[in-house]
HTML snippet that shows the backbone in 3Dmol.js (N, CA, C, O; Angstrom):
<script src="https://3Dmol.org/build/3Dmol-min.js"></script>
<div id="view" style="width:600px;height:400px;position:relative"></div>
<script>
const pdb = `
ATOM      1  N   LYS A   1       0.611  -1.210   0.028  1.00  0.00           N
ATOM      2  CA  LYS A   1      -0.102  -0.180   0.003  1.00  0.00           C
ATOM      3  C   LYS A   1       0.953   1.433  -0.337  1.00  0.00           C
ATOM      4  O   LYS A   1       0.906   2.310  -1.200  1.00  0.00           O
ATOM      5  N   TYR A   2       1.754   1.190   0.764  1.00  0.00           N
ATOM      6  CA  TYR A   2       2.678   2.676   1.092  1.00  0.00           C
ATOM      7  C   TYR A   2       3.849   2.440   0.069  1.00  0.00           C
ATOM      8  O   TYR A   2       4.211   3.452  -0.531  1.00  0.00           O
ATOM      9  N   GLY A   3       4.469   1.316  -0.212  1.00  0.00           N
ATOM     10  CA  GLY A   3       5.308   1.245  -1.336  1.00  0.00           C
ATOM     11  C   GLY A   3       6.478   0.641  -0.796  1.00  0.00           C
ATOM     12  O   GLY A   3       6.338   0.275   0.371  1.00  0.00           O
ATOM     13  N   LYS A   4       7.700   0.412  -1.360  1.00  0.00           N
ATOM     14  CA  LYS A   4       8.864  -0.251  -0.961  1.00  0.00           C
ATOM     15  C   LYS A   4      10.020   0.216   0.288  1.00  0.00           C
ATOM     16  O   LYS A   4      10.851  -0.443   0.914  1.00  0.00           O
ATOM     17  N   TYR A   5       9.630   1.686   0.313  1.00  0.00           N
ATOM     18  CA  TYR A   5      10.503   2.294   0.843  1.00  0.00           C
ATOM     19  C   TYR A   5       9.334   3.274   2.318  1.00  0.00           C
ATOM     20  O   TYR A   5       9.505   4.381   2.829  1.00  0.00           O
ATOM     21  N   SER A   6       8.422   2.400   2.516  1.00  0.00           N
ATOM     22  CA  SER A   6       7.626   3.284   3.678  1.00  0.00           C
ATOM     23  C   SER A   6       8.121   3.044   4.873  1.00  0.00           C
ATOM     24  O   SER A   6       8.588   1.936   5.136  1.00  0.00           O
ATOM     25  N   PHE A   7       8.089   4.184   5.893  1.00  0.00           N
ATOM     26  CA  PHE A   7       8.127   4.269   7.052  1.00  0.00           C
ATOM     27  C   PHE A   7       7.240   3.483   8.126  1.00  0.00           C
ATOM     28  O   PHE A   7       7.542   3.278   9.302  1.00  0.00           O
ATOM     29  N   SER A   8       6.172   3.123   7.510  1.00  0.00           N
ATOM     30  CA  SER A   8       4.909   2.757   8.257  1.00  0.00           C
ATOM     31  C   SER A   8       5.635   1.507   9.290  1.00  0.00           C
ATOM     32  O   SER A   8       6.488   0.655   9.043  1.00  0.00           O
ATOM     33  N   GLY A   9       4.936   1.812  10.423  1.00  0.00           N
ATOM     34  CA  GLY A   9       5.352   0.755  11.661  1.00  0.00           C
ATOM     35  C   GLY A   9       6.807   0.764  12.093  1.00  0.00           C
ATOM     36  O   GLY A   9       7.317  -0.175  12.704  1.00  0.00           O
ATOM     37  N   MET A  10       7.478   1.917  11.733  1.00  0.00           N
ATOM     38  CA  MET A  10       8.710   1.946  12.265  1.00  0.00           C
ATOM     39  C   MET A  10       8.764   3.428  13.111  1.00  0.00           C
ATOM     40  O   MET A  10       8.101   4.441  12.890  1.00  0.00           O
ATOM     41  N   THR A  11       9.652   3.220  14.013  1.00  0.00           N
ATOM     42  CA  THR A  11       9.911   4.726  14.594  1.00  0.00           C
ATOM     43  C   THR A  11      11.214   5.142  14.741  1.00  0.00           C
ATOM     44  O   THR A  11      12.099   4.341  14.441  1.00  0.00           O
ATOM     45  N   HIS A  12      11.609   6.627  15.287  1.00  0.00           N
ATOM     46  CA  HIS A  12      12.972   7.193  15.455  1.00  0.00           C
ATOM     47  C   HIS A  12      13.789   6.620  16.493  1.00  0.00           C
ATOM     48  O   HIS A  12      13.393   6.769  17.649  1.00  0.00           O
ATOM     49  N   THR A  13      14.606   6.141  16.335  1.00  0.00           N
ATOM     50  CA  THR A  13      15.573   5.883  17.577  1.00  0.00           C
ATOM     51  C   THR A  13      15.672   7.611  18.585  1.00  0.00           C
ATOM     52  O   THR A  13      15.568   8.683  17.988  1.00  0.00           O
ATOM     53  N   GLU A  14      15.833   7.545  19.773  1.00  0.00           N
ATOM     54  CA  GLU A  14      15.999   8.740  20.743  1.00  0.00           C
ATOM     55  C   GLU A  14      16.941   9.545  20.308  1.00  0.00           C
ATOM     56  O   GLU A  14      16.752  10.749  20.481  1.00  0.00           O
ATOM     57  N   GLU A  15      18.094   9.133  19.686  1.00  0.00           N
ATOM     58  CA  GLU A  15      19.508   9.912  19.380  1.00  0.00           C
ATOM     59  C   GLU A  15      19.073  10.284  17.460  1.00  0.00           C
ATOM     60  O   GLU A  15      19.829  10.990  16.792  1.00  0.00           O
ATOM     61  N   THR A  16      18.000   9.771  16.961  1.00  0.00           N
ATOM     62  CA  THR A  16      17.588  10.400  16.027  1.00  0.00           C
ATOM     63  C   THR A  16      16.491  11.640  15.949  1.00  0.00           C
ATOM     64  O   THR A  16      16.212  12.562  15.183  1.00  0.00           O
ATOM     65  N   LYS A  17      16.186  11.272  16.803  1.00  0.00           N
ATOM     66  CA  LYS A  17      14.920  12.312  17.276  1.00  0.00           C
ATOM     67  C   LYS A  17      15.570  13.795  18.042  1.00  0.00           C
ATOM     68  O   LYS A  17      15.117  14.924  17.852  1.00  0.00           O
ATOM     69  N   ALA A  18      16.568  13.494  18.806  1.00  0.00           N
ATOM     70  CA  ALA A  18      17.518  14.428  19.285  1.00  0.00           C
ATOM     71  C   ALA A  18      18.116  15.254  18.118  1.00  0.00           C
ATOM     72  O   ALA A  18      18.050  16.477  18.240  1.00  0.00           O
ATOM     73  N   LYS A  19      18.759  14.684  16.873  1.00  0.00           N
ATOM     74  CA  LYS A  19      19.307  15.518  15.986  1.00  0.00           C
ATOM     75  C   LYS A  19      18.189  15.976  15.009  1.00  0.00           C
ATOM     76  O   LYS A  19      18.602  16.758  14.153  1.00  0.00           O
ATOM     77  N   ILE A  20      16.974  15.694  14.946  1.00  0.00           N
ATOM     78  CA  ILE A  20      15.913  15.921  14.276  1.00  0.00           C
ATOM     79  C   ILE A  20      15.488  17.352  15.140  1.00  0.00           C
ATOM     80  O   ILE A  20      15.310  18.442  14.595  1.00  0.00           O
ATOM     81  N   GLY A  21      15.379  17.112  16.467  1.00  0.00           N
ATOM     82  CA  GLY A  21      15.126  18.599  16.981  1.00  0.00           C
ATOM     83  C   GLY A  21      15.890  19.563  16.916  1.00  0.00           C
ATOM     84  O   GLY A  21      15.537  20.729  16.741  1.00  0.00           O
ATOM     85  N   GLU A  22      17.253  19.079  17.081  1.00  0.00           N
ATOM     86  CA  GLU A  22      18.468  20.245  17.218  1.00  0.00           C
ATOM     87  C   GLU A  22      18.279  20.955  15.728  1.00  0.00           C
ATOM     88  O   GLU A  22      18.064  22.167  15.731  1.00  0.00           O
ATOM     89  N   LYS A  23      18.343  20.308  14.542  1.00  0.00           N
ATOM     90  CA  LYS A  23      18.392  20.969  13.313  1.00  0.00           C
ATOM     91  C   LYS A  23      17.037  21.745  13.278  1.00  0.00           C
ATOM     92  O   LYS A  23      17.231  22.878  12.836  1.00  0.00           O
ATOM     93  N   ASN A  24      15.882  21.541  13.560  1.00  0.00           N
ATOM     94  CA  ASN A  24      14.607  22.238  13.572  1.00  0.00           C
ATOM     95  C   ASN A  24      14.455  23.357  14.574  1.00  0.00           C
ATOM     96  O   ASN A  24      13.667  24.253  14.271  1.00  0.00           O
ATOM     97  N   SER A  25      15.135  23.437  15.791  1.00  0.00           N
ATOM     98  CA  SER A  25      15.461  24.419  16.236  1.00  0.00           C
ATOM     99  C   SER A  25      16.356  25.772  16.056  1.00  0.00           C
ATOM    100  O   SER A  25      16.450  26.811  16.709  1.00  0.00           O
ATOM    101  N   LYS A  26      16.999  25.252  14.808  1.00  0.00           N
ATOM    102  CA  LYS A  26      17.976  26.194  14.440  1.00  0.00           C
ATOM    103  C   LYS A  26      17.546  26.707  13.297  1.00  0.00           C
ATOM    104  O   LYS A  26      17.907  27.838  12.972  1.00  0.00           O
ATOM    105  N   THR A  27      16.775  26.022  12.567  1.00  0.00           N
ATOM    106  CA  THR A  27      16.466  26.638  10.866  1.00  0.00           C
ATOM    107  C   THR A  27      14.423  26.892  11.398  1.00  0.00           C
ATOM    108  O   THR A  27      13.779  27.441  10.505  1.00  0.00           O
ATOM    109  N   GLN A  28      13.932  26.668  12.171  1.00  0.00           N
ATOM    110  CA  GLN A  28      12.424  27.461  12.579  1.00  0.00           C
ATOM    111  C   GLN A  28      12.609  28.808  13.441  1.00  0.00           C
ATOM    112  O   GLN A  28      11.590  29.362  13.854  1.00  0.00           O
ATOM    113  N   LYS A  29      13.496  29.191  13.642  1.00  0.00           N
ATOM    114  CA  LYS A  29      13.416  30.274  14.628  1.00  0.00           C
ATOM    115  C   LYS A  29      13.516  31.519  13.640  1.00  0.00           C
ATOM    116  O   LYS A  29      14.027  31.452  12.522  1.00  0.00           O
ATOM    117  N   GLY A  30      12.950  32.686  14.212  1.00  0.00           N
ATOM    118  CA  GLY A  30      12.711  33.849  13.408  1.00  0.00           C
ATOM    119  C   GLY A  30      12.253  33.627  11.924  1.00  0.00           C
ATOM    120  O   GLY A  30      11.311  32.873  11.679  1.00  0.00           O
ATOM    121  N   SER A  31      12.946  34.305  10.921  1.00  0.00           N
ATOM    122  CA  SER A  31      12.355  34.482   9.847  1.00  0.00           C
ATOM    123  C   SER A  31      12.531  33.110   8.871  1.00  0.00           C
ATOM    124  O   SER A  31      12.036  33.042   7.746  1.00  0.00           O
ATOM    125  N   GLY A  32      13.216  32.173   9.414  1.00  0.00           N
ATOM    126  CA  GLY A  32      13.201  30.865   9.073  1.00  0.00           C
ATOM    127  C   GLY A  32      11.988  29.911   9.225  1.00  0.00           C
ATOM    128  O   GLY A  32      11.793  28.849   8.633  1.00  0.00           O
ATOM    129  N   ASN A  33      11.184  30.555  10.190  1.00  0.00           N
ATOM    130  CA  ASN A  33       9.974  29.918  10.336  1.00  0.00           C
ATOM    131  C   ASN A  33       8.995  30.178   9.535  1.00  0.00           C
ATOM    132  O   ASN A  33       8.917  31.388   9.325  1.00  0.00           O
ATOM    133  N   SER A  34       7.830  29.264   8.730  1.00  0.00           N
ATOM    134  CA  SER A  34       6.901  29.723   7.639  1.00  0.00           C
ATOM    135  C   SER A  34       6.082  30.585   7.975  1.00  0.00           C
ATOM    136  O   SER A  34       5.557  31.276   7.101  1.00  0.00           O
ATOM    137  N   GLN A  35       5.761  30.766   9.355  1.00  0.00           N
ATOM    138  CA  GLN A  35       4.393  31.145  10.095  1.00  0.00           C
ATOM    139  C   GLN A  35       4.974  32.519  10.701  1.00  0.00           C
ATOM    140  O   GLN A  35       4.347  33.112  11.578  1.00  0.00           O
ATOM    141  N   PHE A  36       6.238  33.017  10.182  1.00  0.00           N
ATOM    142  CA  PHE A  36       7.045  34.526  10.669  1.00  0.00           C
ATOM    143  C   PHE A  36       6.372  35.502  10.228  1.00  0.00           C
ATOM    144  O   PHE A  36       6.473  35.692   9.016  1.00  0.00           O
ATOM    145  N   GLY A  37       5.635  36.276  10.878  1.00  0.00           N
ATOM    146  CA  GLY A  37       5.361  37.567  10.415  1.00  0.00           C
ATOM    147  C   GLY A  37       3.792  37.408  10.206  1.00  0.00           C
ATOM    148  O   GLY A  37       3.245  38.328   9.599  1.00  0.00           O
ATOM    149  N   THR A  38       3.129  36.510  10.570  1.00  0.00           N
ATOM    150  CA  THR A  38       2.079  36.544  10.211  1.00  0.00           C
ATOM    151  C   THR A  38       0.875  36.258  11.540  1.00  0.00           C
ATOM    152  O   THR A  38       1.193  35.894  12.672  1.00  0.00           O
ATOM    153  N   CYS A  39      -0.233  36.468  11.171  1.00  0.00           N
ATOM    154  CA  CYS A  39      -1.491  36.022  12.227  1.00  0.00           C
ATOM    155  C   CYS A  39      -2.848  35.422  11.806  1.00  0.00           C
ATOM    156  O   CYS A  39      -3.182  35.409  10.622  1.00  0.00           O
ATOM    157  N   TRP A  40      -3.562  34.965  12.710  1.00  0.00           N
ATOM    158  CA  TRP A  40      -4.632  34.478  12.426  1.00  0.00           C
ATOM    159  C   TRP A  40      -5.695  35.686  12.610  1.00  0.00           C
ATOM    160  O   TRP A  40      -5.450  36.343  13.621  1.00  0.00           O
ATOM    161  N   VAL A  41      -6.601  36.048  12.014  1.00  0.00           N
ATOM    162  CA  VAL A  41      -7.654  36.485  12.008  1.00  0.00           C
ATOM    163  C   VAL A  41      -9.118  35.912  11.769  1.00  0.00           C
ATOM    164  O   VAL A  41      -9.114  35.264  10.723  1.00  0.00           O
ATOM    165  N   HIS A  42     -10.282  35.925  12.334  1.00  0.00           N
ATOM    166  CA  HIS A  42     -11.421  35.725  12.079  1.00  0.00           C
ATOM    167  C   HIS A  42     -12.696  36.414  12.097  1.00  0.00           C
ATOM    168  O   HIS A  42     -12.887  37.101  13.100  1.00  0.00           O
ATOM    169  N   SER A  43     -13.822  36.389  11.024  1.00  0.00           N
ATOM    170  CA  SER A  43     -14.755  37.140  11.022  1.00  0.00           C
ATOM    171  C   SER A  43     -16.177  36.430  11.506  1.00  0.00           C
ATOM    172  O   SER A  43     -16.624  35.450  10.911  1.00  0.00           O
ATOM    173  N   LEU A  44     -16.599  36.812  12.236  1.00  0.00           N
ATOM    174  CA  LEU A  44     -18.036  36.195  13.206  1.00  0.00           C
ATOM    175  C   LEU A  44     -19.151  36.499  11.886  1.00  0.00           C
ATOM    176  O   LEU A  44     -19.874  35.616  11.427  1.00  0.00           O
ATOM    177  N   ILE A  45     -19.127  38.035  11.347  1.00  0.00           N
ATOM    178  CA  ILE A  45     -20.050  37.839  10.386  1.00  0.00           C
ATOM    179  C   ILE A  45     -19.885  37.086   8.998  1.00  0.00           C
ATOM    180  O   ILE A  45     -20.870  36.598   8.444  1.00  0.00           O
ATOM    181  N   GLU A  46     -18.517  37.000   8.411  1.00  0.00           N
ATOM    182  CA  GLU A  46     -18.544  35.856   7.637  1.00  0.00           C
ATOM    183  C   GLU A  46     -18.207  34.622   7.632  1.00  0.00           C
ATOM    184  O   GLU A  46     -18.091  33.886   6.651  1.00  0.00           O
ATOM    185  N   GLN A  47     -18.058  34.398   8.652  1.00  0.00           N
ATOM    186  CA  GLN A  47     -17.594  32.926   9.432  1.00  0.00           C
ATOM    187  C   GLN A  47     -16.337  32.583   8.724  1.00  0.00           C
ATOM    188  O   GLN A  47     -16.279  31.540   8.074  1.00  0.00           O
ATOM    189  N   LYS A  48     -15.406  33.326   8.800  1.00  0.00           N
ATOM    190  CA  LYS A  48     -14.165  33.088   7.757  1.00  0.00           C
ATOM    191  C   LYS A  48     -13.023  33.209   8.788  1.00  0.00           C
ATOM    192  O   LYS A  48     -13.134  33.971   9.749  1.00  0.00           O
ATOM    193  N   ASN A  49     -11.903  32.440   8.579  1.00  0.00           N
ATOM    194  CA  ASN A  49     -10.305  32.522   9.024  1.00  0.00           C
ATOM    195  C   ASN A  49      -9.953  33.425   8.002  1.00  0.00           C
ATOM    196  O   ASN A  49     -10.631  33.774   7.035  1.00  0.00           O
ATOM    197  N   LYS A  50      -8.880  33.745   8.309  1.00  0.00           N
ATOM    198  CA  LYS A  50      -7.892  34.161   7.333  1.00  0.00           C
ATOM    199  C   LYS A  50      -6.210  34.203   7.820  1.00  0.00           C
ATOM    200  O   LYS A  50      -6.003  34.726   8.915  1.00  0.00           O
ATOM    201  N   LYS A  51      -5.497  33.889   7.361  1.00  0.00           N
ATOM    202  CA  LYS A  51      -3.848  34.137   7.520  1.00  0.00           C
ATOM    203  C   LYS A  51      -3.239  35.020   7.009  1.00  0.00           C
ATOM    204  O   LYS A  51      -2.757  34.738   5.912  1.00  0.00           O
ATOM    205  N   ILE A  52      -2.969  36.561   7.595  1.00  0.00           N
ATOM    206  CA  ILE A  52      -2.637  37.574   7.023  1.00  0.00           C
ATOM    207  C   ILE A  52      -1.054  38.191   7.874  1.00  0.00           C
ATOM    208  O   ILE A  52      -0.603  38.096   9.016  1.00  0.00           O
ATOM    209  N   ASN A  53      -0.680  38.717   6.815  1.00  0.00           N
ATOM    210  CA  ASN A  53       0.598  39.595   7.657  1.00  0.00           C
ATOM    211  C   ASN A  53       0.227  40.558   8.775  1.00  0.00           C
ATOM    212  O   ASN A  53      -0.798  41.238   8.827  1.00  0.00           O
ATOM    213  N   LYS A  54       1.011  40.523   9.477  1.00  0.00           N
ATOM    214  CA  LYS A  54       0.883  41.201  10.611  1.00  0.00           C
ATOM    215  C   LYS A  54       0.517  42.769  10.770  1.00  0.00           C
ATOM    216  O   LYS A  54      -0.184  43.399  11.561  1.00  0.00           O
ATOM    217  N   ASP A  55       1.672  43.259   9.153  1.00  0.00           N
ATOM    218  CA  ASP A  55       1.121  44.660   9.167  1.00  0.00           C
ATOM    219  C   ASP A  55      -0.139  45.066   8.719  1.00  0.00           C
ATOM    220  O   ASP A  55      -0.497  46.243   8.751  1.00  0.00           O
ATOM    221  N   GLU A  56      -0.841  44.130   8.295  1.00  0.00           N
ATOM    222  CA  GLU A  56      -2.379  44.365   7.718  1.00  0.00           C
ATOM    223  C   GLU A  56      -3.129  43.977   9.137  1.00  0.00           C
ATOM    224  O   GLU A  56      -4.317  43.684   9.002  1.00  0.00           O
ATOM    225  N   LEU A  57      -2.717  43.944  10.182  1.00  0.00           N
ATOM    226  CA  LEU A  57      -3.754  43.625  11.233  1.00  0.00           C
ATOM    227  C   LEU A  57      -4.262  44.609  11.577  1.00  0.00           C
ATOM    228  O   LEU A  57      -5.478  44.422  11.558  1.00  0.00           O
ATOM    229  N   GLU A  58      -4.015  45.635  11.908  1.00  0.00           N
ATOM    230  CA  GLU A  58      -4.872  46.907  12.288  1.00  0.00           C
ATOM    231  C   GLU A  58      -6.284  47.417  11.096  1.00  0.00           C
ATOM    232  O   GLU A  58      -7.382  47.872  11.414  1.00  0.00           O
ATOM    233  N   THR A  59      -5.814  47.171   9.881  1.00  0.00           N
ATOM    234  CA  THR A  59      -6.973  47.369   8.934  1.00  0.00           C
ATOM    235  C   THR A  59      -7.693  46.098   9.028  1.00  0.00           C
ATOM    236  O   THR A  59      -8.890  46.372   9.115  1.00  0.00           O
ATOM    237  N   PHE A  60      -7.514  44.865   9.051  1.00  0.00           N
ATOM    238  CA  PHE A  60      -8.480  44.041   9.509  1.00  0.00           C
ATOM    239  C   PHE A  60      -9.323  44.354  10.670  1.00  0.00           C
ATOM    240  O   PHE A  60     -10.554  44.328  10.663  1.00  0.00           O
ATOM    241  N   ILE A  61      -8.386  44.727  11.917  1.00  0.00           N
ATOM    242  CA  ILE A  61      -9.368  44.777  12.739  1.00  0.00           C
ATOM    243  C   ILE A  61     -10.512  46.026  12.855  1.00  0.00           C
ATOM    244  O   ILE A  61     -11.562  46.029  13.497  1.00  0.00           O
ATOM    245  N   SER A  62      -9.939  47.057  12.021  1.00  0.00           N
ATOM    246  CA  SER A  62     -10.892  48.415  11.946  1.00  0.00           C
ATOM    247  C   SER A  62     -12.402  48.131  11.191  1.00  0.00           C
ATOM    248  O   SER A  62     -13.391  48.861  11.125  1.00  0.00           O
ATOM    249  N   ASN A  63     -12.156  46.753  10.648  1.00  0.00           N
ATOM    250  CA  ASN A  63     -13.199  46.258   9.439  1.00  0.00           C
ATOM    251  C   ASN A  63     -13.745  45.322  10.041  1.00  0.00           C
ATOM    252  O   ASN A  63     -14.222  44.436   9.332  1.00  0.00           O
ATOM    253  N   GLY A  64     -13.849  45.210  11.338  1.00  0.00           N
ATOM    254  CA  GLY A  64     -14.632  44.021  12.246  1.00  0.00           C
ATOM    255  C   GLY A  64     -14.202  42.768  12.536  1.00  0.00           C
ATOM    256  O   GLY A  64     -14.831  41.853  13.068  1.00  0.00           O
ATOM    257  N   TRP A  65     -12.662  42.804  12.001  1.00  0.00           N
ATOM    258  CA  TRP A  65     -12.222  40.989  12.172  1.00  0.00           C
ATOM    259  C   TRP A  65     -11.574  41.089  13.643  1.00  0.00           C
ATOM    260  O   TRP A  65     -11.221  42.061  14.311  1.00  0.00           O
ATOM    261  N   VAL A  66     -11.557  39.860  13.857  1.00  0.00           N
ATOM    262  CA  VAL A  66     -11.140  39.415  15.523  1.00  0.00           C
ATOM    263  C   VAL A  66      -9.753  38.716  15.146  1.00  0.00           C
ATOM    264  O   VAL A  66      -9.676  37.926  14.205  1.00  0.00           O
ATOM    265  N   LYS A  67      -8.418  39.141  16.129  1.00  0.00           N
ATOM    266  CA  LYS A  67      -7.327  38.569  16.193  1.00  0.00           C
ATOM    267  C   LYS A  67      -7.453  37.206  16.838  1.00  0.00           C
ATOM    268  O   LYS A  67      -7.998  37.090  17.936  1.00  0.00           O
ATOM    269  N   GLY A  68      -6.824  35.889  15.995  1.00  0.00           N
ATOM    270  CA  GLY A  68      -7.109  34.532  16.680  1.00  0.00           C
ATOM    271  C   GLY A  68      -8.086  34.012  15.723  1.00  0.00           C
ATOM    272  O   GLY A  68      -8.929  34.771  15.246  1.00  0.00           O
ATOM    273  N   ARG A  69      -8.033  32.713  15.392  1.00  0.00           N
ATOM    274  CA  ARG A  69      -8.343  31.591  14.674  1.00  0.00           C
ATOM    275  C   ARG A  69      -9.582  30.872  15.795  1.00  0.00           C
ATOM    276  O   ARG A  69      -9.526  30.418  16.938  1.00  0.00           O
ATOM    277  N   LYS A  70     -10.743  31.066  14.713  1.00  0.00           N
ATOM    278  CA  LYS A  70     -11.886  30.099  15.289  1.00  0.00           C
ATOM    279  C   LYS A  70     -12.067  29.223  14.553  1.00  0.00           C
ATOM    280  O   LYS A  70     -12.079  29.386  13.333  1.00  0.00           O
ATOM    281  N   MET A  71     -12.313  27.702  15.332  1.00  0.00           N
ATOM    282  CA  MET A  71     -12.177  26.117  14.547  1.00  0.00           C
ATOM    283  C   MET A  71     -13.603  26.019  14.311  1.00  0.00           C
ATOM    284  O   MET A  71     -13.927  25.400  13.297  1.00  0.00           O
ATOM    285  N   LYS A  72     -14.642  26.563  15.132  1.00  0.00           N
ATOM    286  CA  LYS A  72     -15.716  26.327  15.055  1.00  0.00           C
ATOM    287  C   LYS A  72     -16.670  27.518  14.738  1.00  0.00           C
ATOM    288  O   LYS A  72     -16.278  28.533  15.313  1.00  0.00           O
ATOM    289  N   PHE A  73     -17.966  27.739  13.894  1.00  0.00           N
ATOM    290  CA  PHE A  73     -18.712  28.911  14.038  1.00  0.00           C
ATOM    291  C   PHE A  73     -19.887  28.413  14.419  1.00  0.00           C
ATOM    292  O   PHE A  73     -20.832  29.167  14.649  1.00  0.00           O
TER     293      PHE A  73
END
`;
const viewer = $3Dmol.createViewer("view");
viewer.addModel(pdb, "pdb");
viewer.setStyle({}, {cartoon: {color: "spectrum"}});
viewer.zoomTo();
viewer.render();
</script>
């Protein structure tokens, strides 16, 4: 089902987990993080969520949006 090189049913060793964590801790900080400079806003009227740049936040708030992500409307 998953092919010849599937990782299904296998686990990483503690040493490997530590190596992955160390690499991610360096690359996921600041501008290396894919979410850097963004935030979620939601509108109860439109019942929508949007991920926006933080420099657009005040514009959205002044148009009735609320900071944060709402999972259920």
